[in-house]
N, C-alpha and C positions, 0 to 999 in steps of 0.2 A: 729108930735112927733115921729111917726114910722120911718120916713126918718132919723131923727137925731139919733135915736137909732141904725139903721142899719149902718149909717155912722160912729158912734162911735165904733161899733163892728168891722167894716172894718179897721179903724185906729188902734184899739187895736191888731187885728190879724197881721197887717203890722208891728207894733212896736215889737210884740213878735217874728216875723220872723227875724227882723233885730237883735234883742238881741240874738236870738239863734245862728245866723250866727257869731256874734261877739264873743260869748262865745266859740263856736266851734273852731274858728280861734285862740283864746287865748289859749284854752286847748291844741292845737296842737303845739304851739310854746313856748319854754322855753329858751330864749336867743338864743344860737347857736344850741340848740337841738330841733329837730322837730319830734314829734311822728307820726308814720305812722301805721295805723291799718292794721292788716293782710288782704290781699286781697283774694278773692275767685278765684279759678281756673275757667276757661271758662266753664267746664262741670257743675260746681256747680251753676254758674250764669245762665246757660241755664235752669237748673232744677227749680231754684227759679222763673225765668221769666215765665216759662211755667206753674208753679203751681199757681202763683198769677197774676191776671189781675187787674191792678190798678183801672181802671174805674169800672169794675164789683165789685171789693171789696169795692170801695167807695159807690156804690149804696147799697150794702148789709149793709154797716156801717150806712148809712143814714136811711135805713129802720129798723135798729136795728136787722138785721138778720145775721150779720157777725159771732158773737160768736156761734150762733146756727148752722151755716153752718160748722164751723171748728169742733165743737163737734160732728156733724153728721159723718164727716170723721173719727174722732178718735173712735167713737163708732163702725163704720163699720169695722175698723181695729181690734178692740178688738174681734168682733164677728168672723171675718175671722181667726184670730189667734186661737181662741177656736175651730173652725171647723177643721182647719188643724191638731191640736193636737188630735182631736177625730178620724179623718180619713185621715191621710197623703197621702194615696194612691189615694185619689180623687183629689189631687192638684199636687202631685209630682210623677215622674216616680220611680218605684221600680223594680230593676232587679230581675227577678224570674228565678231560675235555671231551664233550659229547660231539660226535661227528655224524651228521645226518646222512643216512644212506642215499637220500634223494639228492643231496648236494654232491656226493662223491660219484654218482652214476656217470656224470659227464666228464669226470676227471680221467686222465690217462693213468696207466699203471704206474708210471714214474711219479706222477703228482700224488696218487694215492699213497705210495710208499713214503713220499716226503711228509705227507700229513701224519702218517703213522709214526714216523721218526720224531716229528715235532711233538706229538702227544706223549711219546715215551720219554723224551727229554724233559718235558714239563713235569711229568710224574717223578722223574729222578730228582729234579730240583726240589719238588715238594717234599720228597722223602728226606732229602738232605737237611732242609730247613726244619722239618718235623723232628728228626733225630737230634739235631743240635739243641733245639728248644727242650725236647724231652729230657735229654741228659742233664741240661742245666737245672731244670726243675727237680728232677729226681735226686740230683746231688744235694740240693737244698733240703729236700725231704729227708734224705739219708743222714745228713748232718744234724738235723733237728731231733735229737733224742728225747727232748723234753715234751714236745707236743705230738710229734709223729714217730714214735719209736717203732721201727720195723715196718713202717708203711711203705707202699709202693704206688706209683702212678700207673694205673692199669688201662686207661682209655678216657674218653671216647671220641671227642670232637676232633676236627682237623686242626692240629696245633699250628700248621703252616698258614692257615687262613686267619688266625687271631691277630689282632693289632699288636704292635710293639708295646703300646700302653698297657693292654690287658696282660701281656706276658710279664711286664715289669711289676704289675700289681700281684700277679700270681707268685712271682719270685719273692716278693715282700711277705706275702701271706705264709708261704712255706718256711721261710727262714726265721720268722718272728717267734719269740718265746714268751713275750709278755708285752705290756702296754708301752714299754720304753723303746722297743725296737720293731714295732709293726703298727699297722692300721687297725681300726676297729671295723668289723664286718657284721652286717645283718645276717642272721641265721635262723633256722628253725629246725626242730626235731621232727623226723618222719620215721615212725616205728623205731627201729634201733639205730637208724642212720641220722646223720646231721647234714643239712644243706647249708652251704655258705654262699651267700650272694656276692660275687666278686664285683660285678658291675651290672649295667642294665641288660647285658646280653649273655653273660657267662656266670655259671655257678659251679661249685665244687661239691660233689657228694662224697661224704666221708663214711666209709663202711667199717666200723670198729671190729666187727666179728671176724673179718678176713684181713683187716688192716690194709684196705685198698682205697685209692682215691680216684674219682672219675671227674674229669673236666667236661662239662656239658653246656651246650648253647641253649639258652632259654627261649 
């Protein structure tokens, strides 16, 4: 009885596979018109391949742990985002105005205090710009379930010092899902990570193992 049930399930699965292939073929051909779905660029395919291991994901699925694992990454991303907003200096570089002790020796106490207040105000402005840019970038990443599922921007460079053009390119990179809505980027694989070269001065390091992204100046 068990053998016949297993055989029946196997035939049913085979039949469904054939039907799916036939429907897919029919859906892509309308007379002389053939629908071609947008293809992913090589750097996007590399990220997806590095993020998802077919056999490992299948094992998780069979054990009923797949959804739990994906939610764990999403939860970690939310916690990281919260931590960055609470203390951005712990994750990103912040340019602090250097004050030479030799230059301040001749200043009065009032002038020294003014210099310190000026430095603190500059730092506060940088933090505000950094967090505005960080949250905009992270929102794009969070919404991009196809290329960056459960990923989080975790560091490293000073986002406040990057040009508006570089930030615009980064937003395009993180929001894109295929060749129809993003640019193509040069990339290379380094061990288990992927380096995406955004422009002449900036790169993004993709770490699939922890699903973290690092913006770095080259």
